[in-house]
N, C-alpha and C positions, 0 to 999 in steps of 0.2 A: 383606548381610542380617545384622541384629543380633537376637539373641533368646536366650531360655533354652531353647527347645525347637525348634531349627531343623528337625528331621525332620518334625514335625507341620506347621510352616509350609510346608515344601517341598511337602507333599501338597496343601495348600489355597492356596498362595501365588498361583497364577494366578487362583483365584476371588476372592481378596481384592483383587486389582488391578483389579477390576471397575471400578474407577475410572472409568471411562468418563467419568467425571468430567466427571470432570473434566468430567466432568459435563457435560457438554454445554453448559450455558450458564448464565450468571448473569444475572439480569435487573436492570435499573436502574429505580428508580421514575420515574414520569412527570415529576416536577419536576426530576430530574437531567437527563433527556433535554432538557427545555425550556431548561435553562441553557446548552446547547450543549456538545458534546464533540467531540474529534477524530473522524475517520472519518465525516464527513458527519452527525454527530449520532446515529449508530447506537450502540446499547448491546449488551450480551450477551443481552438478552431475546430469546428465540426458541428454535428447535430446531436442534441441531447434530449433525453426524457427526464423530466424533473418532477419532484414531489415537494410541495410547499406546505409548510405548517405555520400559518399565521397565529397570532395570539387571540384575535377576536372572532374568527370564523373557522369552520371545519377545514381540515387539510384538503388539498386538491392537487391535480396534476397539470403539467404543461409540457410543451415542446418548444425548443429553442435552437437557433442556429447562430454561431459566431463565425464571422467571416475573417479572412486573413487581413483585410484592410481596416479592421476595428469596428465593423458594423455588427449589430445584433438585432435579431428578429425573434419574436416569441408569441405564443398564444397559449391560453390555458383553458381548462374545462370550464372554469367560471366565466370566461369571456364569451362562451357560446350561448349564454343565457340571454334573456331580454330584460332591460333594454340592451341594445346592441353595443358591443365594445370592439374596437379595432384590435388588430394584432399590435404588439408592442414593437416600436422601432427606436433604436438608439445606438450607443457606442460603448466600447469597452477599452480598457488599457491594462497593460501588465504593470503592476506596482512593485513586484519583486518576483524572482523565479518561482513559478507555480502559484502565484497570487494575482488576482485580477479585481479591478473595480469596474462596475457596470452601471450604466444609467439608461433607462428607456422610458418612453411615454406611450400612453394609450389615450384614445378619445372614446367617449361614450355618448350615444345618441338615443333619443326616444324613438318610438315607432314611426314618427313622422320625419325622422332624420335630423331633428334639431339637436345641436350640441348641448349636452347637459353636464358633462364632467370631463376633466382631464386628470389622468393619474400619472404621477412620476414615481418610478420604481428605481431604487438604488440598492446595490448589493456589493458585498465583498466576497469573492469566491476563493477557495483554497483547493488545489488539485490534490487528489489522493496519490499514493505511492505508485499505482499502476498507470496513472495518467488517463484512466478511463472512467473516473468518477470525481466529483467535487462536492464540497459542503460549503455553506456560507450563511451569512446573515443578510437580511434584507429589510428595507423600510419602504412603504408605499405612502405617498401623500396624495390626497384627493382634493381637487380644486373645482370650484364652479367656473362657468365660462368667463367670469370677470377676473379670475385669478385668486379669489378668496379661498383660503385653506378651509376645507370642511372637516377633515379628519385625517388621522394617520394610523398606521398599524406597522408592526414589526414581526419578524419570524425567522424561521430557519428554512433553507432550501438545500436539497440534495439533488445531484444530477448524475445520470449514467449515460455514457457515450453510446450513441446508436451506431452499430457496426453493420457492415455488409454481411448478410447471411445467404450465400448463393444456394440455389436449388441444387439437389444432387443430380 
C-alpha cells in the first residue's frame, strides 16, 4: 500500500476495494459482437459474480453488470460495511477480442453522509474460453475529498457469468 496517510486508508481500505469490479462486467457493443470474438462470440456484457483477491486485505466477493453501451455497475461485500460506500459506476471498452479495460468510481461517506473518500478502480479483464468466466488484474486508488491520493492496492479478480436458472 502506498500513500501519505496509511492509517486512514487502513480503516477504509476494505471499503475501497469494493471493486467488485471489477466490476462485474464490461459490455461490448452489438457491432463488436457481430464481428465475431473468441469464446463463441460472447462478450463481457451481462451480470457477473466476482471474487477479488487484493494484496493488502482478505479476499471478498462482488456483483457487477456490464451494459452493451459500455457502462459498468458493481457492488461488493466490502461496500456493505460502514462507513457507507456507494456502488461503483463507470465505463468499459474492448481492447482486443476477449480483452477489456474497465474503470469505475465509488464514493464513501461517514454516518452523517459527509463525503470522506473516492475510490477509482481500474482493471484489465480476459475472457475464458467458454465466454462465461474472466480473470484479470486490478488496481484501486483511494483519494480524500480534495483529490489527495491516500493509498493504492492491486490484486486479481475472477468472474463467473450469472445465468438464468428457470424453475422446473
